Each structure stands twice: as C-alpha cells, then as structure tokens.
All heavy atoms as an XYZ file, in Angstrom:
570
protein
N     -57.377      1.701    -36.611
C     -58.087      1.545    -37.869
C     -58.350      2.886    -38.540
O     -58.226      3.001    -39.738
C     -59.404      0.792    -37.640
C     -59.194     -0.646    -37.263
C     -60.491     -1.377    -37.046
O     -61.542     -0.903    -37.491
O     -60.454     -2.430    -36.409
N     -58.720      3.887    -37.756
C     -58.991      5.200    -38.327
C     -57.737      5.782    -38.966
O     -57.797      6.368    -40.030
C     -59.520      6.173    -37.252
O     -60.687      5.604    -36.670
C     -59.853      7.516    -37.844
N     -56.582      5.591    -38.345
C     -55.335      6.103    -38.888
C     -55.013      5.497    -40.244
O     -54.541      6.182    -41.145
N     -55.269      4.205    -40.397
C     -55.009      3.545    -41.675
C     -55.932      4.093    -42.758
O     -55.497      4.354    -43.883
C     -55.188      2.030    -41.552
C     -55.001      1.317    -42.872
C     -53.735      1.174    -43.425
C     -56.091      0.825    -43.575
C     -53.544      0.543    -44.645
C     -55.915      0.190    -44.792
C     -54.642      0.051    -45.318
O     -54.469     -0.562    -46.524
N     -57.209      4.291    -42.439
C     -58.159      4.827    -43.416
C     -57.740      6.223    -43.864
O     -57.768      6.538    -45.047
C     -59.577      4.858    -42.839
C     -60.571      5.487    -43.771
C     -61.019      4.797    -44.883
C     -61.030      6.776    -43.555
C     -61.922      5.383    -45.767
C     -61.926      7.365    -44.424
C     -62.372      6.658    -45.535
N     -57.347      7.065    -42.930
C     -56.904      8.420    -43.273
C     -55.657      8.372    -44.148
O     -55.525      9.127    -45.100
C     -56.653      9.228    -42.006
C     -57.924      9.561    -41.251
C     -57.660     10.207    -39.909
O     -56.480     10.396    -39.533
O     -58.653     10.510    -39.215
N     -54.709      7.476    -43.816
C     -53.504      7.314    -44.619
C     -53.864      6.861    -46.030
O     -53.349      7.402    -47.012
C     -52.569      6.287    -43.973
C     -51.397      5.980    -44.843
C     -50.227      6.684    -44.916
C     -51.288      4.917    -45.789
N     -49.389      6.104    -45.865
C     -50.029      5.016    -46.407
C     -52.132      3.878    -46.166
C     -49.598      4.127    -47.387
C     -51.710      2.987    -47.147
C     -50.449      3.123    -47.739
N     -54.749      5.880    -46.134
C     -55.159      5.356    -47.435
C     -55.844      6.433    -48.273
O     -55.561      6.577    -49.471
C     -56.091      4.161    -47.235
C     -56.444      3.344    -48.458
C     -55.191      2.763    -49.099
C     -57.410      2.232    -48.083
N     -56.713      7.201    -47.674
C     -57.405      8.280    -48.374
C     -56.417      9.335    -48.860
O     -56.480      9.781    -50.005
C     -58.465      8.908    -47.468
C     -59.362      9.972    -48.075
C     -60.147      9.415    -49.253
C     -60.319     10.519    -47.027
N     -55.483      9.715    -48.022
C     -54.460     10.691    -48.405
C     -53.593     10.149    -49.531
O     -53.289     10.866    -50.493
C     -53.589     11.063    -47.188
O     -54.430     11.613    -46.174
C     -52.511     12.062    -47.570
N     -53.189      8.894    -49.433
C     -52.360      8.279    -50.484
C     -53.104      8.243    -51.812
O     -52.531      8.532    -52.871
C     -51.955      6.872    -50.062
N     -54.384      7.911    -51.787
C     -55.178      7.857    -53.017
C     -55.303      9.241    -53.632
O     -55.117      9.414    -54.837
C     -56.567      7.273    -52.709
C     -57.406      6.985    -53.920
C     -58.242      8.154    -54.399
O     -58.517      9.071    -53.599
O     -58.628      8.147    -55.577
N     -55.583     10.232    -52.835
C     -55.714     11.603    -53.349
C     -54.391     12.109    -53.919
O     -54.363     12.769    -54.949
C     -56.218     12.537    -52.258
C     -57.666     12.331    -51.924
C     -58.124     13.276    -50.849
N     -59.550     13.100    -50.602
C     -60.161     13.501    -49.520
N     -59.490     14.126    -48.567
N     -61.447     13.309    -49.362
N     -53.306     11.802    -53.248
C     -51.993     12.229    -53.704
C     -51.628     11.556    -55.023
O     -51.149     12.205    -55.950
C     -50.924     11.922    -52.637
O     -51.280     12.594    -51.435
C     -49.551     12.365    -53.094
N     -51.861     10.255    -55.110
C     -51.501      9.540    -56.337
C     -52.358      9.980    -57.511
O     -51.869     10.060    -58.638
C     -51.596      8.029    -56.139
O     -52.937      7.624    -55.969
N     -53.627     10.281    -57.297
C     -54.493     10.747    -58.394
C     -53.996     12.070    -58.942
O     -54.055     12.319    -60.132
C     -55.938     10.910    -57.913
C     -56.647      9.586    -57.764
C     -58.071      9.778    -57.346
N     -58.811     10.503    -58.359
C     -59.973     11.092    -58.129
N     -60.526     11.056    -56.952
N     -60.593     11.727    -59.091
N     -53.498     12.929    -58.073
C     -53.006     14.232    -58.519
C     -51.666     14.120    -59.229
O     -51.323     14.954    -60.031
C     -52.872     15.186    -57.337
C     -54.200     15.593    -56.785
C     -54.065     16.691    -55.752
N     -55.366     17.020    -55.211
C     -56.279     17.736    -55.838
N     -56.037     18.208    -57.032
N     -57.445     17.986    -55.287
N     -50.903     13.088    -58.933
C     -49.577     12.973    -59.528
C     -49.596     12.260    -60.876
O     -48.583     12.204    -61.548
C     -48.637     12.242    -58.570
O     -49.036     10.900    -58.426
N     -50.727     11.714    -61.260
C     -50.805     11.009    -62.534
C     -51.022     12.029    -63.643
O     -52.106     12.543    -63.847
C     -51.943      9.971    -62.528
C     -51.703      8.939    -61.434
C     -52.062      9.312    -63.895
C     -52.856      8.010    -61.207
N     -49.965     12.362    -64.315
C     -50.077     13.311    -65.422
C     -49.115     12.894    -66.537
O     -48.499     13.723    -67.171
C     -49.813     14.739    -64.946
O     -48.560     14.819    -64.314
N     -48.967     11.592    -66.696
C     -48.112     11.084    -67.761
C     -48.738     11.372    -69.114
O     -49.959     11.315    -69.269
C     -47.922      9.573    -67.628
C     -47.178      9.192    -66.368
O     -46.437     10.036    -65.853
O     -47.343      8.058    -65.907
N     -47.902     11.686    -70.054
C     -48.379     11.871    -71.423
C     -47.600     10.927    -72.327
O     -46.501     10.496    -72.002
C     -48.245     13.335    -71.884
C     -46.814     13.835    -71.705
C     -49.204     14.230    -71.147
C     -46.579     15.216    -72.221
N     -48.189     10.585    -73.437
C     -47.554      9.658    -74.370
C     -46.268     10.265    -74.933
O     -46.158     11.487    -75.088
C     -48.502      9.315    -75.517
C     -49.670      8.477    -75.084
C     -50.939      9.031    -74.973
C     -49.502      7.135    -74.791
C     -52.020      8.264    -74.570
C     -50.581      6.359    -74.387
C     -51.836      6.925    -74.273
O     -52.897      6.166    -73.882
N     -45.328      9.379    -75.251
C     -44.072      9.862    -75.843
C     -44.343     10.683    -77.102
O     -45.262     10.389    -77.855
C     -43.320      8.572    -76.192
C     -43.928      7.513    -75.322
C     -45.358      7.934    -75.106
N     -43.584     11.697    -77.311
C     -43.622     12.542    -78.509
C     -44.819     13.494    -78.594
O     -44.966     14.199    -79.588
C     -43.549     11.705    -79.793
C     -42.294     10.844    -79.849
O     -41.239     11.317    -79.377
O     -42.366      9.715    -80.351
N     -45.668     13.544    -77.572
C     -46.820     14.452    -77.620
C     -46.357     15.908    -77.641
O     -46.821     16.702    -78.468
C     -47.784     14.205    -76.441
C     -48.789     15.336    -76.290
C     -48.503     12.881    -76.625
N     -45.460     16.268    -76.737
C     -44.982     17.653    -76.674
C     -44.296     18.029    -77.989
O     -44.535     19.113    -78.537
C     -44.033     17.865    -75.479
C     -44.758     17.601    -74.153
C     -43.433     19.268    -75.498
C     -45.902     18.545    -73.848
N     -43.475     17.144    -78.510
C     -42.809     17.420    -79.785
C     -43.831     17.617    -80.912
O     -43.710     18.549    -81.712
C     -41.874     16.267    -80.152
C     -41.122     16.490    -81.441
C     -40.240     15.309    -81.812
O     -39.928     14.477    -80.940
O     -39.855     15.233    -82.988
N     -44.844     16.787    -80.952
C     -45.887     16.930    -81.965
C     -46.660     18.225    -81.821
O     -46.940     18.909    -82.809
N     -47.010     18.576    -80.587
C     -47.727     19.834    -80.355
C     -46.861     21.032    -80.720
O     -47.364     22.013    -81.275
C     -48.187     19.925    -78.900
C     -49.331     18.994    -78.503
C     -49.534     19.007    -77.002
C     -50.611     19.365    -79.233
N     -45.576     20.955    -80.410
C     -44.664     22.044    -80.790
C     -44.637     22.234    -82.303
O     -44.633     23.364    -82.794
C     -43.244     21.758    -80.292
C     -43.046     22.111    -78.823
O     -43.775     22.989    -78.321
O     -42.162     21.502    -78.200
N     -44.624     21.153    -83.037
C     -44.579     21.237    -84.500
C     -45.858     21.817    -85.087
O     -45.825     22.519    -86.089
C     -44.339     19.857    -85.109
C     -42.941     19.358    -84.914
C     -42.739     18.041    -85.585
N     -41.375     17.581    -85.397
C     -40.896     16.493    -85.928
N     -41.655     15.729    -86.703
N     -39.652     16.140    -85.710
N     -46.984     21.532    -84.464
C     -48.277     21.974    -84.989
C     -48.742     23.309    -84.429
O     -49.679     23.908    -84.947
C     -49.334     20.911    -84.700
C     -49.114     19.560    -85.370
C     -50.103     18.543    -84.823
C     -49.237     19.683    -86.878
N     -48.100     23.770    -83.372
C     -48.557     24.954    -82.636
C     -48.757     26.179    -83.522
O     -49.729     26.889    -83.376
C     -47.572     25.264    -81.507
C     -48.045     26.335    -80.574
C     -47.263     26.412    -79.270
C     -45.785     26.465    -79.416
N     -45.096     26.716    -78.124
N     -47.895     26.426    -84.450
C     -48.002     27.621    -85.275
C     -49.074     27.546    -86.345
O     -49.565     28.563    -86.824
N     -49.476     26.335    -86.717
C     -50.408     26.195    -87.836
C     -51.824     25.805    -87.424
O     -52.748     25.940    -88.218
C     -49.868     25.165    -88.830
O     -49.686     23.917    -88.196
N     -52.005     25.320    -86.214
C     -53.329     24.900    -85.753
C     -53.616     25.467    -84.373
O     -52.707     25.739    -83.601
C     -53.408     23.369    -85.673
C     -53.256     22.592    -86.962
C     -53.155     21.093    -86.655
C     -54.414     22.857    -87.891
N     -54.899     25.596    -84.068
C     -55.317     25.988    -82.726
C     -55.947     24.755    -82.078
O     -56.702     24.027    -82.714
C     -56.337     27.127    -82.779
C     -55.749     28.407    -83.308
C     -56.780     29.508    -83.313
C     -56.159     30.788    -83.855
N     -57.121     31.895    -83.834
N     -55.622     24.542    -80.808
C     -56.109     23.369    -80.105
C     -56.998     23.749    -78.943
O     -56.798     24.771    -78.302
C     -54.932     22.560    -79.544
C     -54.050     21.953    -80.590
C     -52.842     22.536    -80.897
C     -54.431     20.809    -81.253
C     -52.017     21.983    -81.852
C     -53.620     20.248    -82.223
C     -52.405     20.839    -82.516
N     -57.956     22.867    -78.670
C     -58.787     22.972    -77.481
C     -58.711     21.661    -76.729
O     -58.483     20.609    -77.318
N     -58.875     21.727    -75.434
C     -58.834     20.537    -74.595
C     -60.154     20.413    -73.859
O     -60.596     21.357    -73.204
C     -57.677     20.638    -73.586
C     -57.567     19.526    -72.555
C     -57.215     18.204    -73.232
C     -56.515     19.876    -71.523
N     -60.791     19.261    -73.990
C     -62.045     18.967    -73.303
C     -61.804     17.747    -72.430
O     -61.334     16.712    -72.918
C     -63.151     18.682    -74.315
C     -64.506     18.238    -73.776
C     -65.108     19.326    -72.903
C     -65.431     17.891    -74.921
N     -62.091     17.867    -71.141
C     -61.836     16.765    -70.220
C     -62.959     16.652    -69.201
O     -63.679     17.617    -68.937
C     -60.466     16.927    -69.529
O     -60.212     15.785    -68.715
C     -60.402     18.184    -68.698
N     -63.084     15.458    -68.677
C     -64.137     15.159    -67.717
C     -63.486     14.763    -66.402
O     -62.579     13.940    -66.383
C     -64.998     14.008    -68.254
C     -66.179     13.713    -67.366
O     -66.613     14.550    -66.594
N     -66.692     12.510    -67.454
N     -63.911     15.355    -65.325
C     -63.374     15.008    -64.017
C     -63.502     16.172    -63.077
O     -63.990     17.239    -63.435
N     -63.061     15.944    -61.865
C     -63.100     17.015    -60.856
C     -62.203     18.154    -61.317
O     -61.035     17.936    -61.642
C     -62.623     16.477    -59.514
N     -62.731     19.375    -61.386
C     -61.948     20.497    -61.915
C     -60.601     20.718    -61.230
O     -59.604     20.956    -61.901
C     -62.873     21.703    -61.712
C     -64.247     21.123    -61.754
C     -64.112     19.778    -61.093
N     -60.547     20.616    -59.900
C     -59.266     20.846    -59.231
C     -58.243     19.779    -59.601
O     -57.073     20.069    -59.832
C     -59.434     20.956    -57.712
C     -59.954     19.679    -57.076
O     -60.747     18.964    -57.711
O     -59.561     19.401    -55.927
N     -58.687     18.544    -59.733
C     -57.801     17.456    -60.121
C     -57.350     17.604    -61.567
O     -56.165     17.477    -61.885
C     -58.504     16.113    -59.923
C     -57.745     14.869    -60.350
C     -56.449     14.734    -59.568
C     -58.618     13.641    -60.162
N     -58.285     17.911    -62.459
C     -57.945     18.051    -63.873
C     -57.000     19.234    -64.094
O     -56.058     19.141    -64.875
C     -59.210     18.196    -64.718
C     -60.114     16.974    -64.693
C     -59.425     15.714    -65.154
O     -58.744     15.053    -64.407
N     -59.600     15.387    -66.407
N     -57.271     20.354    -63.432
C     -56.386     21.517    -63.565
C     -54.975     21.195    -63.089
O     -53.993     21.607    -63.721
C     -56.954     22.715    -62.800
C     -57.990     23.447    -63.601
O     -57.772     23.806    -64.752
N     -59.140     23.679    -63.005
N     -54.871     20.456    -62.001
C     -53.556     20.061    -61.497
C     -52.826     19.201    -62.521
O     -51.647     19.421    -62.808
C     -53.692     19.294    -60.162
O     -54.283     20.157    -59.192
C     -52.348     18.813    -59.660
N     -53.517     18.229    -63.093
C     -52.900     17.344    -64.081
C     -52.468     18.112    -65.331
O     -51.371     17.898    -65.860
C     -53.852     16.230    -64.475
C     -54.070     15.203    -63.398
C     -55.031     14.139    -63.898
C     -55.223     13.046    -62.902
N     -56.106     11.985    -63.422
N     -53.325     19.002    -65.798
C     -53.008     19.781    -67.008
C     -51.790     20.670    -66.759
O     -50.885     20.748    -67.590
C     -54.227     20.611    -67.460
C     -55.358     19.681    -67.915
C     -53.847     21.582    -68.574
C     -56.706     20.362    -68.035
N     -51.772     21.316    -65.610
C     -50.646     22.203    -65.289
C     -49.357     21.420    -65.050
O     -48.297     21.791    -65.551
C     -50.980     23.061    -64.069
C     -52.072     24.072    -64.365
O     -52.269     24.433    -65.546
O     -52.746     24.506    -63.406
N     -49.446     20.334    -64.296
C     -48.252     19.542    -63.989
C     -47.649     18.900    -65.232
O     -46.442     18.693    -65.303
C     -48.559     18.461    -62.950
C     -48.774     19.018    -61.557
O     -48.571     20.236    -61.356
O     -49.167     18.237    -60.667
N     -48.486     18.584    -66.209
C     -47.982     17.952    -67.435
C     -47.362     18.962    -68.396
O     -46.677     18.582    -69.333
C     -49.119     17.214    -68.155
O     -50.060     18.155    -68.662
N     -47.646     20.251    -68.169
C     -47.122     21.288    -69.058
C     -47.921     21.448    -70.335
O     -47.495     22.136    -71.262
N     -49.095     20.873    -70.390
C     -49.892     20.909    -71.617
C     -50.730     22.173    -71.789
O     -51.113     22.509    -72.906
C     -50.814     19.687    -71.691
C     -50.132     18.356    -71.931
C     -51.132     17.217    -71.822
C     -49.452     18.341    -73.289
N     -51.033     22.873    -70.725
C     -51.960     24.011    -70.811
C     -51.536     25.035    -71.860
O     -52.368     25.592    -72.570
C     -52.136     24.687    -69.459
C     -53.236     25.752    -69.486
C     -53.499     26.357    -68.130
N     -53.904     25.400    -67.132
C     -55.165     25.005    -66.928
N     -56.127     25.471    -67.676
N     -55.439     24.147    -65.971
N     -50.258     25.282    -71.966
C     -49.766     26.312    -72.888
C     -50.070     25.999    -74.355
O     -50.024     26.882    -75.195
C     -48.266     26.512    -72.713
C     -47.445     25.330    -73.191
C     -45.958     25.539    -73.014
O     -45.329     26.066    -73.939
O     -45.450     25.180    -71.935
N     -50.409     24.765    -74.660
C     -50.663     24.369    -76.043
C     -52.124     24.544    -76.459
O     -52.449     24.390    -77.623
C     -50.251     22.911    -76.263
C     -48.768     22.715    -76.130
C     -48.203     22.299    -74.933
C     -47.919     22.996    -77.198
C     -46.838     22.138    -74.798
C     -46.549     22.847    -77.073
C     -46.019     22.425    -75.875
O     -44.668     22.275    -75.760
N     -52.992     24.849    -75.516
C     -54.420     24.897    -75.800
C     -54.964     26.313    -75.655
O     -54.760     26.968    -74.630
C     -55.168     23.935    -74.880
C     -54.771     22.506    -75.111
C     -53.805     21.908    -74.334
C     -55.344     21.789    -76.134
C     -53.411     20.603    -74.556
C     -54.965     20.476    -76.380
C     -53.990     19.887    -75.588
N     -55.667     26.735    -76.682
C     -56.301     28.050    -76.650
C     -57.460     28.063    -75.670
O     -57.709     29.062    -74.989
C     -56.786     28.418    -78.053
C     -57.299     29.828    -78.156
C     -57.576     30.224    -79.592
O     -56.791     29.898    -80.483
O     -58.608     30.868    -79.815
N     -58.177     26.943    -75.596
C     -59.322     26.818    -74.715
C     -59.209     25.496    -73.961
O     -58.901     24.463    -74.548
C     -60.648     26.822    -75.517
C     -61.840     26.578    -74.614
C     -60.802     28.122    -76.286
N     -59.459     25.531    -72.657
C     -59.536     24.326    -71.844
C     -60.910     24.308    -71.190
O     -61.291     25.248    -70.497
C     -58.434     24.302    -70.761
C     -58.612     23.103    -69.841
C     -57.055     24.285    -71.398
N     -61.678     23.239    -71.439
C     -63.010     23.093    -70.869
C     -63.015     21.842    -70.005
O     -62.670     20.754    -70.474
C     -64.090     22.980    -71.962
C     -65.474     22.743    -71.354
C     -64.098     24.216    -72.834
N     -63.402     22.011    -68.747
C     -63.480     20.893    -67.806
C     -64.922     20.773    -67.364
O     -65.503     21.734    -66.848
C     -62.548     21.130    -66.609
C     -61.110     21.312    -67.085
C     -62.671     19.979    -65.615
C     -60.143     21.750    -66.009
N     -65.498     19.585    -67.577
C     -66.889     19.390    -67.159
C     -67.014     19.641    -65.667
O     -66.104     19.339    -64.899
C     -67.359     17.982    -67.506
O     -66.689     17.037    -66.713
N     -68.092     20.211    -65.260
C     -68.298     20.504    -63.865
C     -67.753     21.865    -63.445
O     -67.996     22.306    -62.322
N     -67.007     22.495    -64.309
C     -66.471     23.819    -64.000
C     -67.438     24.866    -64.537
O     -67.860     24.806    -65.676
C     -65.096     23.972    -64.681
C     -64.212     24.979    -64.047
C     -62.800     24.900    -64.622
O     -62.638     24.920    -65.848
O     -61.868     24.815    -63.813
N     -67.801     25.789    -63.676
C     -68.765     26.798    -64.166
C     -68.109     28.108    -64.468
O     -67.014     28.372    -64.201
C     -69.852     27.017    -63.125
O     -69.323     27.203    -61.843
C-alpha cells in the first residue's frame, strides 16, 4: 500500500509540472505585440511549480515582470 501511495504522489507531482499548455496562437500574438507593448505576468500558485510551467512553456521571455504569489 505504501508503494502505491508514493507512486501516486510522484505521478501527481510530475503531471502538475508538465502541464504548461498554452492556447493556440498565443506565441504568435505575443511576437506581434512584443515591440509595441510591455507585458507583465501575475500568477497564483507554488512558486517552484509556476516557475517550471512558465519556463517550460517558453513564455518568460515575453514578460518584463513576472510576479508569483507566495514568492518573496
């Protein structure tokens, strides 16, 4: 039973970190607006998880400021 719980916990943590899907055309839209506007990103969640998602999605480069609640 303990082995199954550990497996389930690991699977949940892994899947949460891998969820970094973005809507179609977001990158293209950000590329078009990048030169004329400045963007900031505000998100709520565990900082290590949010940072992983932002980095894995490739979105960080589009934001001048990234603020994650709980991050000091």
